[in-house]
N, C-alpha and C positions, 0 to 999 in steps of 0.2 A: 079931376071930376069935382063937381060942385059940393057934394055932401062930404061929411067927415069920413075919411078913409078908415079911421079906427072902428067905425061901425060896420065895416065890411070884412069879409073873409078873402084875403089875398091868396091867390094860387098862381104858380108858374107852370105853364103847360108847354109841351113841344108844339111848335107851330109848323115846322117843316124839317125833314131829315137833313142833317149836315152833309156837306160834301166831304171830299177826302182830307180837307185841312182841319184845323182845330175848329170846334163849334164856335160860332160868333153869336153876338147878342140877338141878331135878327132871326135865329132859329127858334127863339122862345117868344112867348107872349104872356103878359101879365093880365090876369082876369080878376075882377072884383065881383063878389056876389054876397048875398046875405049870409051871415054866419049860421051854423046849425043851431037849432033851438034845443033847449034842455029836454023838451018833450020828445025829441027824436032819439035820445039816448036810450037804448034797449037794456035788457037785463044782462049783467056781466059786461057792460060797456062803459067807456069813459069819454068825456069831452076833454080834449087836451089842447092847450095852446102851445104850438111848436116854438121853441126858443133857439135851437141849434139844428142845422141840417148839414149833412155830409156831402161833399163834392169829390167824387173819386173817378179814377181813370176809366173804370169799366163802364161808366155811364155812356161813354162814347160808343161802346158796342151796343148797349141797350137802344140808343137812339138810331143806330144804323139799320135796325130791323133784323139783325142776325140773331140766330138762336144762341142762348147762353143759359146761365143757371136761373134766370128769371125770364118771364115773357117779355118780348120786345116792347118798347115804348112807341106808340103810334102817334102821329100828329093829332092834337087835341087832348091827349092824355096828360094829366098832371105828372110831373117828374117824381118817380119813387126815390126814396133815399132812407138811409139810416138817420134817425132824428132823436132829439131829446126834447121833451116838453113837460109842461106843468099841468097837473090835473086840475081842471076847473069845476068839474061835476063828475060824480061817480055813482054808478049803480053796481059796483063790485065790492065784494068783501075783502079783496086783496089790496085795494088802493083807496086812499082818501084824498080829499081836496088838499092841494098844496104839495103832494108828492111829485118828485121828478122821476120821469119814466123814460126808458130807452126802448126803441123798437124800430121796425121797418115801416115808415110812414110815407109822407109825400112832402113836396115843396109847397106847403099850404099852412096858413096861419092857424086855423082851427080845424080839428079833425075828430071824428068819432071813431073809436077803435075798440076791438075786443080785448079783454084783460089778459087772455092767455098769450098774446103776442108781444107782451111787454116785460121789462125788467126794471126793478126799482133801483134808483141811484141813491147812495147814502147822502143825506142832506148835509152832513158835516164835511163832505169832500169839497175842497175849495174851487176845483176846476172841473165842472161837469163835462165840458166839451172834450176832455181827455178820453171819455168813454166812446167817442166816435173815432178815436185814433189809437194811441198807445195802449189804452185799456180796453179797446174794442176789437173788432174783427181783425184789423191789421196787426195789432200787437199779439193777439192770440194765435194768428196764423204763423207769425215769426217765432213765437215761443215754442209752440207744440211742434212746428216743423223742425226746429233745431234740436229740441230736447227729447221729444217722444219718438219722432221718426228718424232724425239724423243721429240722435244719441251722441252729441258732440262731447269731447273730453278735452281737458286742459292740455295744451301743447299741440293739438291737432291743427292742420291747416283747413280753413273753411273758405270756400269760394262762393260769393253771393252775387248773382246776376241781378240787374235792375236795382243796384245797391242804393241809388238815390231815390227810389220810389217809396211809397207809403209803407209797404211791408219790409223792403230792403233796408231802409234807414234803421228800423228797430232791430232787424236781424243782425246788422253789423255791430250794433252796440251790445246786444245780448251775447254774441259770440266773443266779443272782447272781454266782457265781464266774466265769461267762463274761462278765460285765459288762453283762447285760441289765437292763432295767427290768421288774420283775415285779409283776403284778397277781394276787393270790391270791383265789379264791372258795371260801368255806366256809359250812357251815350253822350260823348263830347267831353272836352277837357274841363269845362266849368263844373259839370256834375262830378267828374272824377276828383277835382280839387276839393269839392265839398265832402265827398266820401272819405277822403284821407285827412284833410285838415280840420274838419268839423266833427265828423262822426268817429274818426279815430282808426280807420282801417290801416293796416300795415302797408299794403300795396294797393294800387288802383290801376285798372286797365280800361281804356275806352274801347267799346265794342266796334267803333269805327276803325280803329287800328287793327282789329282782329279779322276784318273782312279779307277774303282771299286766302293766300297761302299763310299758314301759321309761321310766325317768326321766332317763336321761343319754345323751349321745353319747360313745362311747369313741374314742380315737385309735388304733384298730387298722386299719392301712391296707392290709395286703397279703392280705386274705382271698380276693379274687377270683382271685389267682394259682393257687389250689388248686381252683377251682370245677370245671373239667373232670374232674379226677381224683375229686373228691368226688361228682359226679353219677354217674360210672361205678360207684363203690362203692355208691351208694344204689340204683341200678337192679339191680345184681347181688345186692343184699341183704347186702353185706359190712358195712354199718353197723348191721345189726340188733342192738339192745341197746347201741349206742354213744351217747355224748352228741353231739348235733348242734346247732350254733349257726346260726340262720337270720337273715340280715340283709338288709333291702331298704330302701334309702334313700328310695325313692319311695312306700313303703307306710307310712302313718301308724299302722297297727296292727301294725307289726313287733314281734316278741317275741324274747326271749333264752331 
């Protein structure tokens, strides 16, 4: 475009829904428009310049139109995302100009947002982008899943599926720090090598090798302790969309 793009608010919107393959560049469109004016900032709102955006696997589901934990992204919508930005103007007592804030925003250069949807990032922290990963939702999911729900203990065996994913990578390392034996499951040998050689898992399994008849007996001993709770969750539909492992020692056709 002819005019200075710095004077415009860049946003990236969904142009068309992706097909069954990985989303390509042509499913998005870049749109330039005038940035929001200071006069548009309401009470308890901020004008934020976005500096970091997250790109996560679940966005593929959002773009497909399927129901998930957020509303589907429709063609023409700006892509939503976890973002970190700098406060340029504030009408909030909680934040001042220059603060770095974390929240659920959009793939957009400038945004006006309510102050209750944000968290302040310490200015002294040298790597703010970590709050979109290891110190963000992915890291918190891994930490509380292992410690508050799984209650892992030193010496136990922990099996982590999707071990090369955003949450799985952190879970593998946290379990190792706790002194557990870690078995990581990932798709393909390259990912499995990463799980073992880089993340430090004790053993790795590719889920491709687990398709069909189970070829090995694992030393996972405590699964039945959670059976009553697991059955309740299954009956109530709480496990819908979750990964379920079914083991039956007496059934020769048992599958993972």
